[in-house]
C-alpha positions in Angstrom: 226.1 -112.4 -136.8 225.9 -108.6 -137.8 222.6 -106.5 -136.6 221.7 -105.4 -139.5 218.4 -105.1 -140.2 216.7 -104.3 -143.2 212.7 -105.2 -144.2 211.7 -108.2 -146.5 207.7 -108.8 -147.2 206.9 -106.5 -143.5 209.1 -108.7 -141.7 213.0 -108.4 -140.9 216.2 -110.8 -140.5 219.5 -110.0 -139.3 221.8 -110.3 -142.5 224.6 -112.7 -142.4 227.9 -112.3 -141.6 229.7 -115.7 -142.7 232.5 -117.8 -142.3 235.6 -117.3 -144.1 234.5 -119.5 -147.6 237.1 -122.2 -149.3 238.2 -121.0 -152.4 238.5 -123.2 -156.0 241.2 -125.1 -154.8 240.6 -125.6 -151.1 237.3 -127.7 -151.9 238.8 -129.7 -154.6 241.9 -130.6 -151.8 238.6 -131.7 -149.6 236.4 -132.7 -152.2 238.1 -134.0 -155.0 235.8 -133.1 -158.1 233.0 -131.7 -156.4 233.5 -128.4 -158.2 234.0 -130.6 -161.8 232.5 -129.6 -165.1 230.5 -132.2 -164.6 227.9 -130.0 -163.3 226.6 -129.8 -166.5 225.5 -133.3 -166.1 222.7 -133.0 -163.3 221.5 -129.3 -164.7 218.8 -130.4 -166.1 217.3 -132.6 -163.2 218.8 -129.8 -160.9 215.9 -127.3 -163.2 213.3 -129.8 -162.7 213.7 -130.5 -159.9 213.6 -126.7 -158.3 210.2 -126.1 -160.3 207.8 -129.3 -159.9 207.2 -127.7 -156.7 204.5 -125.9 -158.3 205.2 -122.3 -157.3 208.0 -122.3 -158.3 207.7 -124.1 -162.1 204.8 -120.9 -162.3 207.3 -118.3 -161.4 209.1 -119.4 -163.9 206.8 -120.3 -166.3 205.6 -116.9 -165.7 208.3 -114.5 -165.2 208.1 -111.1 -167.0 212.1 -111.0 -166.4 212.5 -111.9 -170.2 216.4 -110.5 -169.8 216.7 -113.7 -167.2 215.3 -116.5 -168.8 216.5 -118.9 -169.8 214.7 -119.4 -172.2 214.4 -116.2 -174.2 218.8 -115.4 -172.7 220.1 -119.2 -172.3 223.9 -118.0 -172.1 222.8 -115.1 -169.2 221.1 -117.3 -167.4 223.7 -120.1 -167.2 226.4 -116.9 -165.9 223.3 -116.2 -163.6 223.1 -119.6 -161.6 227.1 -120.0 -161.9 227.2 -116.7 -160.6 225.2 -117.4 -157.8 226.5 -121.2 -156.8 230.1 -119.4 -157.5 229.5 -116.7 -155.3 227.7 -118.8 -152.3 229.9 -121.1 -152.2 233.4 -119.0 -152.7 232.7 -115.4 -152.0 233.3 -113.2 -149.2 230.4 -111.6 -147.1 230.2 -108.1 -149.1 230.5 -110.2 -152.4 227.0 -112.5 -151.4 225.7 -109.2 -149.9 226.8 -107.4 -153.2 225.2 -110.0 -155.2 221.9 -110.7 -153.2 221.2 -107.0 -153.5 221.2 -107.4 -157.5 219.3 -111.0 -157.6 216.9 -109.0 -156.0 216.5 -105.9 -157.8 215.4 -109.2 -160.3 213.0 -110.9 -158.7 211.1 -107.6 -157.4 209.4 -108.8 -160.9 208.7 -112.0 -160.0 205.1 -113.0 -158.5 201.6 -114.2 -159.2 198.9 -112.1 -161.1 195.3 -112.0 -160.6 195.0 -114.8 -163.8 198.0 -117.0 -162.0 196.8 -120.3 -161.1 199.2 -120.3 -158.1 200.0 -118.4 -155.9 203.8 -117.0 -155.9 206.5 -114.7 -154.7 210.2 -114.9 -155.2 210.5 -113.8 -151.7 208.6 -116.3 -150.6 211.5 -118.3 -148.2 210.4 -121.3 -148.2 210.5 -121.5 -151.6 214.0 -120.1 -152.1 214.3 -122.9 -149.4 213.4 -125.4 -151.7 215.1 -124.2 -154.9 218.6 -123.9 -152.9 218.3 -127.5 -150.7 218.1 -128.9 -154.8 221.2 -127.3 -155.4 222.9 -128.8 -152.3 221.0 -131.8 -153.9 222.5 -131.3 -157.2 226.4 -131.0 -155.4 226.3 -133.9 -153.5 223.8 -136.4 -155.8 226.2 -135.3 -158.6 229.2 -135.9 -156.9 228.4 -139.5 -155.5 227.1 -140.4 -158.9 230.3 -139.3 -160.4 233.3 -139.6 -158.3 232.9 -141.7 -155.4 230.1 -142.0 -152.3 231.1 -139.9 -149.2 231.6 -140.8 -145.5 228.6 -139.6 -143.2 231.3 -137.6 -141.4 232.3 -135.9 -145.0 228.9 -135.7 -146.0 227.4 -133.9 -143.2 231.3 -131.4 -143.4 229.7 -130.2 -146.9 226.2 -130.2 -146.0 226.6 -127.5 -143.0 229.7 -126.0 -145.9 226.6 -125.9 -148.6 224.2 -123.4 -145.5 225.3 -120.5 -147.9 223.6 -121.7 -151.2 220.4 -120.8 -149.5 221.3 -118.2 -147.0 222.9 -115.7 -148.9 219.6 -114.9 -151.0 216.0 -114.9 -148.0 216.7 -118.2 -146.2 217.4 -117.0 -142.6 219.9 -119.4 -141.2 217.5 -120.5 -138.9 215.5 -121.8 -141.7 217.8 -123.9 -142.9 217.8 -127.6 -141.1 220.2 -128.2 -138.6 222.0 -130.7 -139.6 222.1 -133.3 -142.4 219.2 -135.8 -140.7 217.2 -132.8 -141.0 217.5 -132.0 -144.1 217.0 -135.3 -144.9 213.7 -135.4 -143.1 213.0 -131.8 -145.1 214.1 -133.5 -148.2 211.5 -136.6 -148.6 208.8 -134.1 -147.4 209.6 -131.8 -149.7 209.1 -134.7 -152.1 206.0 -135.5 -151.7 204.7 -131.7 -152.4 205.6 -131.6 -156.2 203.4 -131.7 -159.0 204.1 -131.0 -162.3 200.9 -130.0 -164.4 201.1 -129.3 -168.2 201.4 -126.4 -167.9 204.4 -126.6 -166.0 205.3 -129.6 -168.0 205.1 -128.3 -171.3 208.2 -125.9 -170.3 210.3 -128.1 -168.8 210.5 -129.7 -172.0 211.7 -127.0 -173.9 214.6 -127.3 -171.2 215.3 -130.5 -171.2 215.0 -131.4 -175.0 217.3 -128.2 -175.5 214.3 -126.6 -177.5 215.8 -122.7 -176.6 218.5 -123.0 -178.2 219.9 -123.5 -182.4 218.4 -126.8 -184.2 222.0 -127.7 -184.6 222.5 -127.7 -180.8 219.2 -129.5 -180.2 219.8 -131.9 -182.6 223.4 -132.0 -181.8 222.6 -132.6 -177.6 218.8 -132.7 -177.7 218.8 -136.3 -176.9 221.7 -136.6 -174.6 220.1 -133.5 -172.7 217.0 -135.6 -172.1 218.8 -138.7 -171.2 221.2 -137.1 -168.4 218.8 -135.0 -166.5 216.0 -138.8 -166.8 219.1 -139.9 -165.1 219.5 -137.9 -162.2 216.1 -137.4 -161.7 214.4 -138.9 -158.6 212.3 -141.8 -159.7 208.6 -139.9 -158.8 210.1 -137.1 -160.5 210.5 -138.9 -163.3 207.6 -140.5 -163.6 206.2 -137.1 -163.3 207.9 -135.9 -166.9 206.2 -139.0 -168.4 210.0 -139.7 -169.2 210.6 -143.4 -169.8 213.1 -145.3 -168.1 213.7 -149.2 -167.5 216.8 -151.0 -166.9 219.2 -150.8 -170.0 218.6 -147.1 -169.5 219.8 -147.3 -166.1 222.9 -149.5 -166.9 223.8 -147.3 -170.1 223.3 -143.9 -167.4 225.4 -145.7 -165.7 228.1 -146.5 -168.1 228.0 -143.7 -169.3 229.0 -141.4 -166.4 231.9 -143.9 -165.3 233.1 -143.1 -168.7 232.6 -139.1 -168.1 234.3 -139.3 -165.0 237.6 -141.1 -166.5 237.7 -138.0 -168.8 237.1 -135.2 -166.3 239.4 -136.9 -163.9 242.2 -136.2 -165.8 241.6 -132.8 -166.6 244.1 -130.9 -164.3 242.6 -129.3 -161.5 241.6 -125.3 -162.9 239.8 -126.6 -166.1 237.7 -129.3 -164.8 236.6 -125.7 -162.1 236.0 -123.8 -164.6 231.9 -123.1 -164.7 232.8 -122.0 -161.5 236.2 -119.4 -161.2 235.1 -118.2 -164.4 231.8 -117.1 -163.2 233.6 -115.8 -160.0 236.1 -113.9 -161.8 233.4 -112.6 -163.9 231.7 -111.1 -160.7 234.3 -110.1 -159.3 235.4 -107.8 -162.6 231.8 -106.5 -162.6 231.8 -106.1 -158.8 234.7 -103.4 -159.3 233.7 -101.7 -162.2 230.5 -100.9 -160.8 229.4 -103.0 -164.0 225.8 -104.9 -163.7 225.9 -107.9 -161.6 222.5 -110.0 -163.2 
């Protein structure tokens, strides 16, 4: 670990010297399908999980950074998110630090005001840890629902590989739960802290129903997106979102995933992984040319 300290909220922290990451091909060899396009199926649920923690929810709903808002700039927001996932999982140490600096520039403008009902700051490491935990949960939950259950050893190994999902930003190494058992305990405690009030629910339903897209896109994909989001959410969060669910809907959800999984499996790996490899190539091109990264 490189003992280069930088001040964050008046504190010092060590910047990480991350291990050499696996490539997209290597990740697929170890966990076939882990970077598949099927990640889009659970994207809505993942956003809801992140924003269900009040500090994160109000931080996004009240954000004054319109250029990175999913409501105002949905394509740019998607690019930024998938670039982060790609750099965190497959980027070099230098690339992670470059993207950290870029994201920090945007995060400096995300903080509560005197009128905010919840106090928050984008540099809050506890909030960032929850967001990172949701990203990790999204990888594993989607993989196991669409592909196959992991063995405990496989699950533990991937958990350790996924540490940079948090530590690429302000989450310190010692904050990331030490092992899978510790993460599961953290996750269950985190679920107890989630609260979706009317203000945040209204914002999240705009996302669930794709109301930030064109009317045609809403008509074609809105109901399906809400259905997928509801299906991937834990029951307690689904209830807070006031999304109806039933055994019949669960059977339809399971059947839909089996059909989609069957289609995705026959695609060549480079096509299956486009959601991650394209943003990573674009990031590296921008970095080489000195262009804005977010």
